[in-house]
N, CA, C and O atoms as a printed pandas DataFrame, in Angstrom:
     atom_number atom_name residue_name chain_id  residue_number  x_coord  y_coord  z_coord
0              1         N          MET        A               1    1.561   -0.737  -17.769
1              2        CA          MET        A               1    0.532   -1.655  -17.313
2              3         C          MET        A               1    1.099   -3.073  -17.205
3              4         O          MET        A               1    0.684   -3.853  -16.348
4              5         N          GLN        A               2    2.050   -3.397  -18.084
5              6        CA          GLN        A               2    2.634   -4.732  -18.065
6              7         C          GLN        A               2    3.437   -4.950  -16.781
7              8         O          GLN        A               2    3.394   -6.035  -16.200
8              9         N          LEU        A               3    4.165   -3.929  -16.341
9             10        CA          LEU        A               3    4.930   -4.040  -15.105
10            11         C          LEU        A               3    3.999   -4.196  -13.904
11            12         O          LEU        A               3    4.285   -4.964  -12.985
12            13         N          LEU        A               4    2.889   -3.469  -13.917
13            14        CA          LEU        A               4    1.904   -3.594  -12.842
14            15         C          LEU        A               4    1.320   -4.999  -12.807
15            16         O          LEU        A               4    1.175   -5.583  -11.733
16            17         N          GLU        A               5    0.985   -5.543  -13.963
17            18        CA          GLU        A               5    0.425   -6.897  -14.009
18            19         C          GLU        A               5    1.426   -7.932  -13.520
19            20         O          GLU        A               5    1.050   -8.872  -12.821
20            21         N          SER        A               6    2.706   -7.771  -13.881
21            22        CA          SER        A               6    3.707   -8.735  -13.415
22            23         C          SER        A               6    3.901   -8.618  -11.907
23            24         O          SER        A               6    4.133   -9.624  -11.237
24            25         N          GLY        A               7    3.809   -7.406  -11.365
25            26        CA          GLY        A               7    3.902   -7.237   -9.921
26            27         C          GLY        A               7    2.719   -7.849   -9.195
27            28         O          GLY        A               7    2.880   -8.466   -8.142
28            29         N          LEU        A               8    1.529   -7.679   -9.759
29            30        CA          LEU        A               8    0.343   -8.280   -9.145
30            31         C          LEU        A               8    0.359   -9.799   -9.257
31            32         O          LEU        A               8   -0.164  -10.496   -8.388
32            33         N          LYS        A               9    0.958  -10.308  -10.325
33            34        CA          LYS        A               9    1.057  -11.757  -10.486
34            35         C          LYS        A               9    1.912  -12.353   -9.369
35            36         O          LYS        A               9    1.610  -13.431   -8.857
36            37         N          VAL        A              10    2.985  -11.644   -8.992
37            38        CA          VAL        A              10    3.829  -12.104   -7.888
38            39         C          VAL        A              10    3.027  -12.129   -6.588
39            40         O          VAL        A              10    3.173  -13.044   -5.778
40            41         N          LYS        A              11    2.184  -11.123   -6.398
41            42        CA          LYS        A              11    1.333  -11.064   -5.205
42            43         C          LYS        A              11    0.108  -11.963   -5.325
43            44         O          LYS        A              11   -0.729  -11.997   -4.422
44            45         N          GLU        A              12   -0.003  -12.688   -6.435
45            46        CA          GLU        A              12   -1.128  -13.582   -6.717
46            47         C          GLU        A              12   -2.451  -12.820   -6.716
47            48         O          GLU        A              12   -3.483  -13.356   -6.311
48            49         N          TYR        A              13   -2.416  -11.579   -7.167
49            50        CA          TYR        A              13   -3.599  -10.719   -7.283
50            51         C          TYR        A              13   -4.347  -10.582   -5.965
51            52         O          TYR        A              13   -5.570  -10.446   -5.949
52            53         N          GLU        A              14   -3.613  -10.620   -4.865
53            54        CA          GLU        A              14   -4.201  -10.452   -3.538
54            55         C          GLU        A              14   -3.568   -9.244   -2.866
55            56         O          GLU        A              14   -2.346   -9.175   -2.727
56            57         N          LEU        A              15   -4.388   -8.302   -2.452
57            58        CA          LEU        A              15   -3.912   -7.131   -1.727
58            59         C          LEU        A              15   -4.704   -6.988   -0.437
59            60         O          LEU        A              15   -5.846   -7.438   -0.337
60            61         N          LEU        A              16   -4.087   -6.362    0.536
61            62        CA          LEU        A              16   -4.772   -6.089    1.791
62            63         C          LEU        A              16   -5.647   -4.851    1.650
63            64         O          LEU        A              16   -5.368   -3.969    0.838
64            65         N          ARG        A              17   -6.689   -4.795    2.437
65            66        CA          ARG        A              17   -7.581   -3.633    2.425
66            67         C          ARG        A              17   -6.824   -2.363    2.809
67            68         O          ARG        A              17   -7.144   -1.278    2.323
68            69         N          ARG        A              18   -5.828   -2.494    3.673
69            70        CA          ARG        A              18   -5.071   -1.315    4.108
70            71         C          ARG        A              18   -4.134   -0.782    3.024
71            72         O          ARG        A              18   -3.596    0.315    3.173
72            73         N          ASN        A              19   -3.925   -1.536    1.929
73            74        CA          ASN        A              19   -3.110   -1.055    0.821
74            75         C          ASN        A              19   -3.830    0.016    0.000
75            76         O          ASN        A              19   -3.197    0.689   -0.814
76            77         N          PHE        A              20   -5.116    0.185    0.195
77            78        CA          PHE        A              20   -5.909    1.162   -0.549
78            79         C          PHE        A              20   -6.104    2.406    0.310
79            80         O          PHE        A              20   -6.471    2.307    1.481
80            81         N          SER        A              21   -5.856    3.579   -0.276
81            82        CA          SER        A              21   -6.018    4.831    0.466
82            83         C          SER        A              21   -7.397    5.429    0.201
83            84         O          SER        A              21   -8.107    5.008   -0.713
84            85         N          ASP        A              22   -7.758    6.402    1.005
85            86        CA          ASP        A              22   -9.054    7.072    0.856
86            87         C          ASP        A              22   -9.097    7.979   -0.370
87            88         O          ASP        A              22  -10.177    8.390   -0.794
88            89         N          THR        A              23   -7.938    8.295   -0.944
89            90        CA          THR        A              23   -7.873    9.217   -2.082
90            91         C          THR        A              23   -7.903    8.503   -3.424
91            92         O          THR        A              23   -7.692    9.148   -4.451
92            93         N          GLY        A              24   -8.154    7.210   -3.460
93            94        CA          GLY        A              24   -8.262    6.490   -4.723
94            95         C          GLY        A              24   -6.948    5.945   -5.227
95            96         O          GLY        A              24   -6.785    5.758   -6.433
96            97         N          CYS        A              25   -6.012    5.688   -4.349
97            98        CA          CYS        A              25   -4.713    5.134   -4.734
98            99         C          CYS        A              25   -4.530    3.790   -4.038
99           100         O          CYS        A              25   -5.195    3.495   -3.045
100          101         N          PHE        A              26   -3.618    2.982   -4.573
101          102        CA          PHE        A              26   -3.227    1.792   -3.834
102          103         C          PHE        A              26   -1.753    1.521   -4.057
103          104         O          PHE        A              26   -1.174    1.924   -5.066
104          105         N          ARG        A              27   -1.156    0.831   -3.096
105          106        CA          ARG        A              27    0.266    0.543   -3.158
106          107         C          ARG        A              27    0.531   -0.857   -2.627
107          108         O          ARG        A              27   -0.209   -1.389   -1.800
108          109         N          PHE        A              28    1.611   -1.431   -3.133
109          110        CA          PHE        A              28    2.093   -2.704   -2.617
110          111         C          PHE        A              28    3.561   -2.807   -2.974
111          112         O          PHE        A              28    4.059   -2.063   -3.818
112          113         N          ASP        A              29    4.245   -3.726   -2.332
113          114        CA          ASP        A              29    5.668   -3.874   -2.615
114          115         C          ASP        A              29    6.026   -5.335   -2.803
115          116         O          ASP        A              29    5.328   -6.241   -2.347
116          117         N          ILE        A              30    7.142   -5.530   -3.495
117          118        CA          ILE        A              30    7.700   -6.856   -3.720
118          119         C          ILE        A              30    9.067   -6.860   -3.064
119          120         O          ILE        A              30    9.858   -5.939   -3.269
120          121         N          GLN        A              31    9.347   -7.873   -2.288
121          122        CA          GLN        A              31   10.577   -7.892   -1.514
122          123         C          GLN        A              31   11.824   -8.151   -2.355
123          124         O          GLN        A              31   12.889   -7.622   -2.037
124          125         N          GLU        A              32   11.724   -8.942   -3.408
125          126        CA          GLU        A              32   12.897   -9.272   -4.210
126          127         C          GLU        A              32   12.698   -8.849   -5.651
127          128         O          GLU        A              32   11.588   -8.899   -6.180
128          129         N          HIS        A              33   13.794   -8.431   -6.283
129          130        CA          HIS        A              33   13.735   -7.992   -7.674
130          131         C          HIS        A              33   13.534   -9.157   -8.627
131          132         O          HIS        A              33   13.076   -8.956   -9.752
132          133         N          ILE        A              34   13.860  -10.353   -8.210
133          134        CA          ILE        A              34   13.816  -11.522   -9.087
134          135         C          ILE        A              34   12.372  -11.931   -9.373
135          136         O          ILE        A              34   12.086  -12.512  -10.420
136          137         N          ASP        A              35   11.467  -11.630   -8.451
137          138        CA          ASP        A              35   10.090  -12.095   -8.569
138          139         C          ASP        A              35    9.390  -11.723   -9.869
139          140         O          ASP        A              35    8.854  -12.619  -10.522
140          141         N          PRO        A              36    9.360  -10.451  -10.291
141          142        CA          PRO        A              36    8.600  -10.146  -11.504
142          143         C          PRO        A              36    9.326  -10.445  -12.800
143          144         O          PRO        A              36    8.797  -10.136  -13.868
144          145         N          GLY        A              37   10.522  -11.035  -12.756
145          146        CA          GLY        A              37   11.231  -11.377  -13.983
146          147         C          GLY        A              37   12.026  -10.228  -14.562
147          148         O          GLY        A              37   12.357  -10.251  -15.748
148          149         N          ILE        A              38   12.342   -9.229  -13.768
149          150        CA          ILE        A              38   13.131   -8.097  -14.229
150          151         C          ILE        A              38   14.605   -8.441  -14.092
151          152         O          ILE        A              38   15.032   -9.004  -13.084
152          153         N          LYS        A              39   15.375   -8.097  -15.111
153          154        CA          LYS        A              39   16.809   -8.389  -15.102
154          155         C          LYS        A              39   17.496   -7.559  -14.021
155          156         O          LYS        A              39   17.255   -6.357  -13.907
156          157         N          TYR        A              40   18.343   -8.199  -13.236
157          158        CA          TYR        A              40   19.036   -7.530  -12.141
158          159         C          TYR        A              40   20.204   -6.720  -12.682
159          160         O          TYR        A              40   21.004   -7.224  -13.470
160          161         N          ASP        A              41   20.300   -5.468  -12.261
161          162        CA          ASP        A              41   21.409   -4.599  -12.631
162          163         C          ASP        A              41   22.196   -4.292  -11.361
163          164         O          ASP        A              41   21.680   -3.604  -10.481
164          165         N          PRO        A              42   23.443   -4.788  -11.240
165          166        CA          PRO        A              42   24.200   -4.575  -10.007
166          167         C          PRO        A              42   24.535   -3.102   -9.740
167          168         O          PRO        A              42   24.842   -2.739   -8.605
168          169         N          LEU        A              43   24.481   -2.260  -10.762
169          170        CA          LEU        A              43   24.780   -0.845  -10.553
170          171         C          LEU        A              43   23.650   -0.129   -9.814
171          172         O          LEU        A              43   23.908    0.776   -9.021
172          173         N          THR        A              44   22.421   -0.518  -10.063
173          174        CA          THR        A              44   21.299    0.127   -9.382
174          175         C          THR        A              44   21.018   -0.498   -8.027
175          176         O          THR        A              44   20.425    0.145   -7.161
176          177         N          ARG        A              45   21.428   -1.718   -7.836
177          178        CA          ARG        A              45   21.272   -2.442   -6.569
178          179         C          ARG        A              45   19.827   -2.454   -6.087
179          180         O          ARG        A              45   19.533   -2.099   -4.945
180          181         N          ILE        A              46   18.948   -2.860   -6.962
181          182        CA          ILE        A              46   17.533   -2.943   -6.611
182          183         C          ILE        A              46   17.281   -4.277   -5.916
183          184         O          ILE        A              46   17.600   -5.336   -6.456
184          185         N          TYR        A              47   16.715   -4.218   -4.734
185          186        CA          TYR        A              47   16.379   -5.430   -4.005
186          187         C          TYR        A              47   14.879   -5.640   -3.908
187          188         O          TYR        A              47   14.431   -6.731   -3.556
188          189         N          GLY        A              48   14.118   -4.645   -4.203
189          190        CA          GLY        A              48   12.671   -4.753   -4.151
190          191         C          GLY        A              48   12.043   -3.646   -4.975
191          192         O          GLY        A              48   12.724   -2.721   -5.416
192          193         N          ILE        A              49   10.755   -3.748   -5.176
193          194        CA          ILE        A              49   10.038   -2.755   -5.969
194          195         C          ILE        A              49    8.791   -2.331   -5.200
195          196         O          ILE        A              49    8.064   -3.170   -4.669
196          197         N          ASP        A              50    8.553   -1.031   -5.146
197          198        CA          ASP        A              50    7.319   -0.490   -4.580
198          199         C          ASP        A              50    6.447    0.003   -5.718
199          200         O          ASP        A              50    6.903    0.765   -6.571
200          201         N          PHE        A              51    5.208   -0.424   -5.734
201          202        CA          PHE        A              51    4.245    0.021   -6.733
202          203         C          PHE        A              51    3.285    0.992   -6.059
203          204         O          PHE        A              51    2.776    0.715   -4.973
204          205         N          TYR        A              52    3.040    2.126   -6.700
205          206        CA          TYR        A              52    2.073    3.103   -6.217
206          207         C          TYR        A              52    1.206    3.494   -7.402
207          208         O          TYR        A              52    1.696    4.090   -8.361
208          209         N          VAL        A              53   -0.072    3.166   -7.343
209          210        CA          VAL        A              53   -0.987    3.359   -8.464
210          211         C          VAL        A              53   -2.008    4.429   -8.087
211          212         O          VAL        A              53   -2.649    4.349   -7.039
212          213         N          VAL        A              54   -2.152    5.437   -8.959
213          214        CA          VAL        A              54   -3.103    6.523   -8.746
214          215         C          VAL        A              54   -4.249    6.358   -9.735
215          216         O          VAL        A              54   -4.026    6.286  -10.944
216          217         N          ILE        A              55   -5.461    6.300   -9.229
217          218        CA          ILE        A              55   -6.651    6.163  -10.064
218          219         C          ILE        A              55   -7.334    7.528  -10.156
219          220         O          ILE        A              55   -7.635    8.154   -9.140
220          221         N          GLU        A              56   -7.573    7.977  -11.391
221          222        CA          GLU        A              56   -8.255    9.249  -11.612
222          223         C          GLU        A              56   -9.395    9.048  -12.593
223          224         O          GLU        A              56   -9.325    8.186  -13.470
224          225         N          ARG        A              57  -10.425    9.828  -12.448
225          226        CA          ARG        A              57  -11.545    9.787  -13.385
226          227         C          ARG        A              57  -11.239   10.672  -14.590
227          228         O          ARG        A              57  -10.393   11.563  -14.504
228          229         N          PRO        A              58  -11.916   10.436  -15.708
229          230        CA          PRO        A              58  -11.713   11.304  -16.874
230          231         C          PRO        A              58  -12.035   12.760  -16.534
231          232         O          PRO        A              58  -12.995   13.044  -15.818
232          233         N          GLY        A              59  -11.220   13.674  -17.057
233          234        CA          GLY        A              59  -11.414   15.088  -16.797
234          235         C          GLY        A              59  -10.640   15.603  -15.606
235          236         O          GLY        A              59  -10.689   16.797  -15.311
236          237         N          TYR        A              60   -9.932   14.736  -14.917
237          238        CA          TYR        A              60   -9.203   15.127  -13.716
238          239         C          TYR        A              60   -7.938   15.921  -14.041
239          240         O          TYR        A              60   -7.359   16.549  -13.154
240          241         N          ARG        A              61   -7.506   15.900  -15.295
241          242        CA          ARG        A              61   -6.261   16.569  -15.662
242          243         C          ARG        A              61   -6.357   18.091  -15.578
243          244         O          ARG        A              61   -5.327   18.765  -15.589
244          245         N          VAL        A              62   -7.564   18.650  -15.494
245          246        CA          VAL        A              62   -7.688   20.103  -15.374
246          247         C          VAL        A              62   -7.041   20.611  -14.092
247          248         O          VAL        A              62   -6.712   21.793  -13.991
248          249         N          ARG        A              63   -6.862   19.754  -13.139
249          250        CA          ARG        A              63   -6.192   20.132  -11.901
250          251         C          ARG        A              63   -4.702   20.345  -12.130
251          252         O          ARG        A              63   -4.096   21.211  -11.500
252          253         N          ARG        A              64   -4.104   19.558  -13.030
253          254        CA          ARG        A              64   -2.673   19.642  -13.297
254          255         C          ARG        A              64   -2.332   20.544  -14.476
255          256         O          ARG        A              64   -1.186   20.977  -14.598
256          257         N          CYS        A              65   -3.266   20.831  -15.321
257          258        CA          CYS        A              65   -3.028   21.560  -16.561
258          259         C          CYS        A              65   -2.596   23.008  -16.280
259          260         O          CYS        A              65   -3.131   23.653  -15.378
260          261         N          CYS        A              66   -1.648   23.501  -17.038
261          262        CA          CYS        A              66   -1.171   24.881  -16.860
262          263         C          CYS        A              66   -2.177   25.888  -17.397
263          264         O          CYS        A              66   -2.378   26.943  -16.796
264          265         N          HIS        A              67   -2.800   25.578  -18.507
265          266        CA          HIS        A              67   -3.758   26.479  -19.136
266          267         C          HIS        A              67   -5.150   26.216  -18.570
267          268         O          HIS        A              67   -5.651   25.094  -18.644
268          269         N          CYS        A              68   -5.758   27.220  -18.019
269          270        CA          CYS        A              68   -7.119   27.119  -17.475
270          271         C          CYS        A              68   -7.202   26.097  -16.336
271          272         O          CYS        A              68   -8.053   25.207  -16.345
272          273         N          LYS        A              69   -6.316   26.239  -15.372
273          274        CA          LYS        A              69   -6.285   25.348  -14.219
274          275         C          LYS        A              69   -7.545   25.538  -13.380
275          276         O          LYS        A              69   -8.028   26.657  -13.212
276          277         N          SER        A              70   -8.070   24.434  -12.859
277          278        CA          SER        A              70   -9.314   24.506  -12.109
278          279         C          SER        A              70   -9.330   23.438  -11.021
279          280         O          SER        A              70   -8.562   22.478  -11.071
280          281         N          ARG        A              71  -10.200   23.612  -10.051
281          282        CA          ARG        A              71  -10.356   22.621   -8.991
282          283         C          ARG        A              71  -11.290   21.513   -9.457
283          284         O          ARG        A              71  -12.152   21.717  -10.312
284          285         N          VAL        A              72  -11.098   20.357   -8.880
285          286        CA          VAL        A              72  -11.956   19.215   -9.179
286          287         C          VAL        A              72  -12.852   18.994   -7.969
287          288         O          VAL        A              72  -12.374   18.946   -6.836
288          289         N          GLY        A              73  -14.142   18.859   -8.208
289          290        CA          GLY        A              73  -15.096   18.691   -7.122
290          291         C          GLY        A              73  -14.911   17.385   -6.366
291          292         O          GLY        A              73  -14.380   16.413   -6.902
292          293         N          VAL        A              74  -15.348   17.376   -5.140
293          294        CA          VAL        A              74  -15.206   16.200   -4.286
294          295         C          VAL        A              74  -15.948   15.000   -4.875
295          296         O          VAL        A              74  -15.488   13.865   -4.747
296          297         N          GLN        A              75  -17.071   15.239   -5.506
297          298        CA          GLN        A              75  -17.854   14.145   -6.078
298          299         C          GLN        A              75  -17.129   13.477   -7.242
299          300         O          GLN        A              75  -17.445   12.342   -7.598
300          301         N          HIS        A              76  -16.156   14.174   -7.841
301          302        CA          HIS        A              76  -15.454   13.616   -8.999
302          303         C          HIS        A              76  -14.173   12.876   -8.606
303          304         O          HIS        A              76  -13.544   12.249   -9.458
304          305         N          HIS        A              77  -13.780   12.938   -7.345
305          306        CA          HIS        A              77  -12.596   12.221   -6.886
306          307         C          HIS        A              77  -12.885   10.723   -6.832
307          308         O          HIS        A              77  -14.016   10.309   -6.579
308          309         N          ALA        A              78  -11.861    9.924   -7.071
309          310        CA          ALA        A              78  -11.996    8.475   -6.919
310          311         C          ALA        A              78  -11.945    8.142   -5.430
311          312         O          ALA        A              78  -11.107    8.673   -4.701
312          313         N          THR        A              79  -12.821    7.284   -4.989
313          314        CA          THR        A              79  -12.870    6.906   -3.581
314          315         C          THR        A              79  -12.194    5.552   -3.381
315          316         O          THR        A              79  -11.814    4.879   -4.339
316          317         N          LYS        A              80  -12.058    5.179   -2.138
317          318        CA          LYS        A              80  -11.461    3.893   -1.797
318          319         C          LYS        A              80  -12.295    2.745   -2.363
319          320         O          LYS        A              80  -11.747    1.779   -2.894
320          321         N          ASP        A              81  -13.612    2.850   -2.249
321          322        CA          ASP        A              81  -14.494    1.802   -2.771
322          323         C          ASP        A              81  -14.401    1.695   -4.289
323          324         O          ASP        A              81  -14.405    0.592   -4.836
324          325         N          ASP        A              82  -14.317    2.848   -4.980
325          326        CA          ASP        A              82  -14.168    2.842   -6.437
326          327         C          ASP        A              82  -12.886    2.132   -6.853
327          328         O          ASP        A              82  -12.881    1.338   -7.793
328          329         N          THR        A              83  -11.806    2.425   -6.149
329          330        CA          THR        A              83  -10.514    1.835   -6.490
330          331         C          THR        A              83  -10.508    0.336   -6.225
331          332         O          THR        A              83   -9.981   -0.432   -7.029
332          333         N          MET        A              84  -11.086   -0.087   -5.110
333          334        CA          MET        A              84  -11.135   -1.517   -4.814
334          335         C          MET        A              84  -11.995   -2.253   -5.838
335          336         O          MET        A              84  -11.649   -3.356   -6.261
336          337         N          LYS        A              85  -13.103   -1.653   -6.235
337          338        CA          LYS        A              85  -13.971   -2.270   -7.236
338          339         C          LYS        A              85  -13.252   -2.367   -8.586
339          340         O          LYS        A              85  -13.363   -3.383   -9.272
340          341         N          TRP        A              86  -12.508   -1.303   -8.977
341          342        CA          TRP        A              86  -11.744   -1.308  -10.231
342          343         C          TRP        A              86  -10.695   -2.423  -10.208
343          344         O          TRP        A              86  -10.520   -3.133  -11.198
344          345         N          PHE        A              87  -10.002   -2.574   -9.082
345          346        CA          PHE        A              87   -8.983   -3.615   -8.951
346          347         C          PHE        A              87   -9.606   -5.004   -9.087
347          348         O          PHE        A              87   -9.043   -5.873   -9.753
348          349         N          GLN        A              88  -10.754   -5.214   -8.466
349          350        CA          GLN        A              88  -11.404   -6.521   -8.530
350          351         C          GLN        A              88  -11.911   -6.837   -9.933
351          352         O          GLN        A              88  -11.848   -7.989  -10.363
352          353         N          VAL        A              89  -12.409   -5.841  -10.649
353          354        CA          VAL        A              89  -12.941   -6.068  -11.997
354          355         C          VAL        A              89  -11.817   -6.189  -13.020
355          356         O          VAL        A              89  -11.822   -7.106  -13.841
356          357         N          LYS        A              90  -10.858   -5.274  -12.977
357          358        CA          LYS        A              90   -9.796   -5.217  -13.987
358          359         C          LYS        A              90   -8.860   -6.415  -13.894
359          360         O          LYS        A              90   -8.506   -6.995  -14.920
360          361         N          PHE        A              91   -8.454   -6.797  -12.695
361          362        CA          PHE        A              91   -7.468   -7.857  -12.513
362          363         C          PHE        A              91   -8.046   -9.113  -11.874
363          364         O          PHE        A              91   -7.311  -10.064  -11.606
364          365         N          GLU        A              92   -9.348   -9.130  -11.627
365          366        CA          GLU        A              92   -9.982  -10.235  -10.902
366          367         C          GLU        A              92   -9.249  -10.475   -9.585
367          368         O          GLU        A              92   -8.977  -11.612   -9.198
368          369         N          GLY        A              93   -8.939   -9.376   -8.914
369          370        CA          GLY        A              93   -8.157   -9.423   -7.688
370          371         C          GLY        A              93   -8.992   -9.748   -6.471
371          372         O          GLY        A              93  -10.221   -9.693   -6.497
372          373         N          VAL        A              94   -8.290  -10.088   -5.403
373          374        CA          VAL        A              94   -8.911  -10.431   -4.130
374          375         C          VAL        A              94   -8.400   -9.439   -3.088
375          376         O          VAL        A              94   -7.199   -9.184   -3.000
376          377         N          ILE        A              95   -9.310   -8.890   -2.311
377          378        CA          ILE        A              95   -8.941   -7.955   -1.254
378          379         C          ILE        A              95   -9.126   -8.664    0.080
379          380         O          ILE        A              95  -10.218   -9.130    0.406
380          381         N          LEU        A              96   -8.046   -8.738    0.840
381          382        CA          LEU        A              96   -8.040   -9.474    2.096
382          383         C          LEU        A              96   -8.010   -8.524    3.283
383          384         O          LEU        A              96   -7.493   -7.411    3.189
384          385         N          ASN        A              97   -8.567   -8.972    4.394
385          386        CA          ASN        A              97   -8.395   -8.282    5.662
386          387         C          ASN        A              97   -7.127   -8.815    6.304
387          388         O          ASN        A              97   -6.635   -9.875    5.919
388          389         N          LYS        A              98   -6.599   -8.099    7.268
389          390        CA          LYS        A              98   -5.369   -8.524    7.929
390          391         C          LYS        A              98   -5.552   -9.875    8.623
391          392         O          LYS        A              98   -4.629  -10.689    8.642
392          393         N          SER        A              99   -6.723  -10.117    9.188
393          394        CA          SER        A              99   -6.982  -11.368    9.898
394          395         C          SER        A              99   -6.968  -12.568    8.953
395          396         O          SER        A              99   -6.602  -13.671    9.360
396          397         N          GLN        A             100   -7.363  -12.363    7.691
397          398        CA          GLN        A             100   -7.352  -13.460    6.723
398          399         C          GLN        A             100   -5.928  -13.853    6.354
399          400         O          GLN        A             100   -5.672  -15.020    6.058
400          401         N          VAL        A             101   -5.001  -12.904    6.366
401          402        CA          VAL        A             101   -3.609  -13.190    6.025
402          403         C          VAL        A             101   -2.953  -13.988    7.135
403          404         O          VAL        A             101   -2.200  -14.923    6.861
404          405         N          ILE        A             102   -3.226  -13.633    8.388
405          406        CA          ILE        A             102   -2.635  -14.339    9.522
406          407         C          ILE        A             102   -3.147  -15.773    9.587
407          408         O          ILE        A             102   -2.381  -16.682    9.908
408          409         N          ALA        A             103   -4.417  -15.992    9.292
409          410        CA          ALA        A             103   -5.006  -17.325    9.359
410          411         C          ALA        A             103   -4.489  -18.233    8.248
411          412         O          ALA        A             103   -4.472  -19.453    8.415
412          413         N          ALA        A             104   -4.070  -17.668    7.125
413          414        CA          ALA        A             104   -3.647  -18.474    5.976
414          415         C          ALA        A             104   -2.294  -19.047    6.127
415          416         O          ALA        A             104   -1.816  -19.745    5.234
């Protein structure tokens, strides 16, 4: 969670609406490794970081569990609106449209 917060701090807690998927996930990237304060390792040659966050509701692990595996109903899946609302509440984030980024 700390790495996610440092990545969002670099983005100033602003994400585009298109960064959120219909399946309850969101992603963003940072162009340089120096931004979040991570020590540079020349052996790995990291120049940027991609963050991919999956939001699941409680009880969703039955889909992945080996013992008594089961399907999860559509009503129990996280939606795009749920994920955007969670991002705004948890991180006090701002969701921008593409037109707002160009105007800024």
